[in-house]
C-alpha positions as CSV (number, residue, x, y, z in Angstrom):
1,M,-24.4,30.9,11.3
2,D,-24.0,30.9,7.6
3,P,-22.6,26.8,6.8
4,T,-19.5,28.6,4.8
5,K,-18.3,30.0,7.4
6,L,-18.9,28.0,9.7
7,Y,-17.8,25.0,7.8
8,Q,-14.1,27.9,7.6
9,Y,-13.9,27.8,10.8
10,I,-13.9,24.3,11.8
11,R,-10.9,23.7,9.1
12,R,-9.1,26.7,11.4
13,R,-9.8,25.0,14.2
14,I,-8.8,21.6,13.4
15,A,-5.2,22.6,11.8
16,Y,-4.9,24.6,15.2
17,E,-5.8,21.6,17.0
18,E,-3.2,19.4,14.6
19,K,-0.6,21.5,14.6
20,R,-0.7,21.9,19.1
21,I,-0.4,18.0,19.3
22,R,2.1,17.5,16.3
23,E,4.4,19.8,18.3
24,T,4.4,17.6,21.5
25,T,5.8,14.5,19.3
26,P,9.1,13.8,19.2
27,A,11.4,15.9,17.0
28,E,14.5,13.3,17.4
29,Y,14.8,9.7,19.2
30,R,17.6,8.3,21.3
31,S,19.0,5.0,21.5
32,L,18.6,3.3,25.7
33,K,21.9,3.1,25.5
34,E,22.9,6.9,24.9
35,L,20.3,8.0,27.4
36,L,21.9,5.9,29.9
37,E,25.2,7.3,29.3
38,E,23.6,11.2,29.9
39,K,23.5,12.7,32.9
40,R,20.6,14.8,31.8
41,P,18.4,12.1,30.0
42,C,16.4,14.2,27.3
43,I,14.9,14.9,23.8
44,T,14.0,17.4,22.0
45,L,10.1,17.7,21.1
46,Q,8.5,19.3,17.7
47,S,7.8,22.2,19.6
48,G,11.6,22.9,20.7
49,V,11.0,22.0,24.4
50,E,12.8,19.4,26.1
51,H,11.4,15.9,27.2
52,C,13.4,14.4,30.2
53,I,12.7,10.9,31.1
54,D,13.2,10.1,34.6
55,K,16.9,8.1,35.2
56,E,15.6,5.8,37.6
57,E,12.9,4.8,34.5
58,L,15.8,4.3,32.2
59,K,17.5,2.0,34.8
60,E,14.4,0.2,35.5
61,L,14.1,-0.2,31.5
62,A,17.6,-1.4,30.8
63,R,17.5,-3.8,33.3
64,I,14.6,-5.7,31.9
65,V,15.5,-5.5,28.3
66,P,18.6,-7.3,27.4
67,W,21.8,-5.3,26.8
68,Y,22.1,-6.3,23.5
69,L,18.8,-4.3,22.7
70,H,20.0,-1.0,24.2
71,R,21.0,0.4,21.1
72,L,18.6,-0.4,18.9
73,V,15.3,0.9,21.5
74,K,14.8,4.4,20.5
75,L,13.0,6.3,23.2
76,P,10.7,8.0,23.9
77,I,8.0,5.2,22.8
78,V,4.9,7.2,21.4
79,L,1.5,5.4,22.4
80,V,-1.5,6.7,19.8
81,Y,-4.9,6.8,21.2
82,S,-7.2,5.4,18.8
83,K,-11.4,5.2,19.4
84,I,-13.7,2.9,17.0
85,G,-16.9,2.9,18.2
86,S,-17.0,2.2,21.4
87,K,-13.8,0.3,21.4
88,S,-10.8,2.3,23.1
89,F,-6.9,1.2,22.3
90,F,-3.4,2.4,21.7
91,R,-1.3,1.7,18.7
92,V,2.5,1.6,19.7
93,R,3.9,4.0,17.2
94,G,7.8,3.5,15.7
95,D,10.3,1.1,14.9
96,R,9.9,-2.9,15.3
97,W,12.0,-2.6,19.0
98,S,9.7,-0.5,20.3
99,C,6.9,-2.9,19.2
100,Y,9.3,-5.7,20.8
101,T,10.2,-3.5,24.1
102,V,6.8,-3.2,24.3
103,G,6.0,-6.7,24.1
104,I,9.0,-7.4,26.9
105,L,7.2,-5.2,29.6
106,L,4.1,-6.8,28.8
107,K,4.3,-10.0,28.0
108,G,8.0,-10.8,29.6
109,R,8.9,-12.4,26.4
110,L,11.4,-11.5,24.1
111,W,10.9,-11.1,20.3
112,H,7.1,-10.8,20.8
113,C,6.0,-7.5,19.2
114,L,2.7,-5.9,20.0
115,E,1.4,-3.2,17.9
116,T,-1.0,-2.2,19.9
117,I,-2.6,-2.8,23.1
118,D,-6.0,-1.8,24.9
119,V,-6.2,0.7,27.5
120,E,-5.3,-1.1,30.5
121,A,-2.2,-2.4,29.2
122,A,-1.2,1.2,28.5
123,Y,-2.3,2.4,32.0
124,K,0.1,-0.3,33.3
125,L,2.9,0.9,31.5
126,L,2.0,4.5,31.9
127,K,1.9,4.1,35.6
128,R,5.7,2.4,36.0
129,F,7.2,4.6,33.0
130,K,5.6,7.8,32.8
131,T,8.6,9.6,31.4
132,V,9.5,6.8,28.6
133,F,6.6,6.5,27.3
134,L,4.5,9.9,25.3
135,V,1.1,9.4,25.0
136,T,-0.7,11.4,21.3
137,I,-4.1,11.2,19.1
138,E,-4.5,11.2,15.7
139,L,-6.9,13.1,14.4
140,E,-9.1,11.4,11.7
141,L,-11.3,13.4,9.3
142,S,-14.5,12.3,7.7
143,G,-16.9,14.1,5.8
144,L,-15.2,17.3,5.5
145,G,-14.4,17.3,1.9
């Protein structure tokens, strides 16, 4: 295959995959307090599709997170998968309240901000809160000028 055509194909494919991944990210974030008050607690994704958060998961999260943070914690919390060499980990995307919430859930400590977590910790969170967290990846290009 002609190198120029191959390069163009790779660039188109990467653009397609980036768009597909971007469409699964939240278009909006809503507070824990607000979602608890909803009969059907949902947020909209970039694609326009609704992502509904399980009411029981919200109630459990509300029991763990102090009531005075319910207005500040925005959901869903996005975990971004990354891999450097052989090491895989997740970064907590969002504001400091997302980071604090992950710290509360994993360490049981208030004001303990976890910006990155290992795969095992992410698994524990996702097993317990399947709809509160969204997982995505970021594409990083190198060598394609």
